[in-house]
C-alpha positions in Angstrom: -34.4 20.0 -61.9 -30.9 21.2 -62.7 -29.7 22.0 -66.2 -28.3 18.9 -67.9 -24.8 19.9 -69.2 -23.4 16.5 -69.9 -23.8 15.2 -73.4 -27.5 14.2 -73.7 -28.4 14.7 -77.3 -29.9 11.8 -79.2 -28.0 11.6 -82.5 -26.1 14.8 -82.1 -24.6 14.7 -85.7 -28.1 14.2 -87.2 -29.4 17.2 -85.1 -26.5 19.4 -86.2 -27.1 18.5 -89.8 -30.8 19.3 -89.5 -30.0 22.6 -87.7 -27.6 23.6 -90.5 -30.1 22.5 -93.2 -33.0 24.5 -91.8 -30.9 27.7 -92.2 -30.0 26.9 -95.8 -31.1 29.7 -98.1 -31.9 32.2 -95.3 -30.3 35.6 -95.1 -28.8 36.7 -91.8 -32.1 38.4 -90.5 -34.1 35.3 -91.4 -31.6 33.0 -89.7 -31.6 35.1 -86.5 -35.4 35.1 -86.5 -35.4 31.3 -86.9 -33.0 30.9 -84.0 -35.1 33.2 -81.8 -38.2 31.1 -82.6 -36.3 27.9 -81.9 -35.1 29.2 -78.5 -38.7 30.2 -77.6 -40.1 26.8 -78.7 -37.5 24.9 -76.7 -37.9 27.2 -73.7 -41.6 26.5 -73.7 -40.9 22.8 -73.9 -38.5 23.0 -70.9 -40.9 25.2 -69.0 -39.0 25.4 -65.7 -37.8 29.0 -65.2 -34.9 28.0 -62.9 -33.5 25.7 -65.6 -34.0 28.3 -68.3 -32.2 30.9 -66.1 -29.3 28.4 -65.6 -29.2 27.8 -69.4 -29.1 31.6 -70.0 -26.2 32.0 -67.6 -24.3 29.1 -69.1 -24.9 30.4 -72.7 -23.7 33.9 -71.6 -20.6 32.4 -70.1 -19.8 30.6 -73.4 -20.1 27.1 -72.2 -22.4 24.3 -71.1 -21.9 24.6 -67.4 
């Protein structure tokens, strides 16, 4: 299964709003820790190492694909 890079997010504005809200009141260290936990939770949900590696490469490159 290849990494989906085309827009695929249900209610992207609502997700972005929730993402910003969950960081509200956190200092930088807490915010970074939250992001790390979120990445690990979503990686566990995806599960496929090949897809995760593709996502890591895309994120490192600064884009979605």
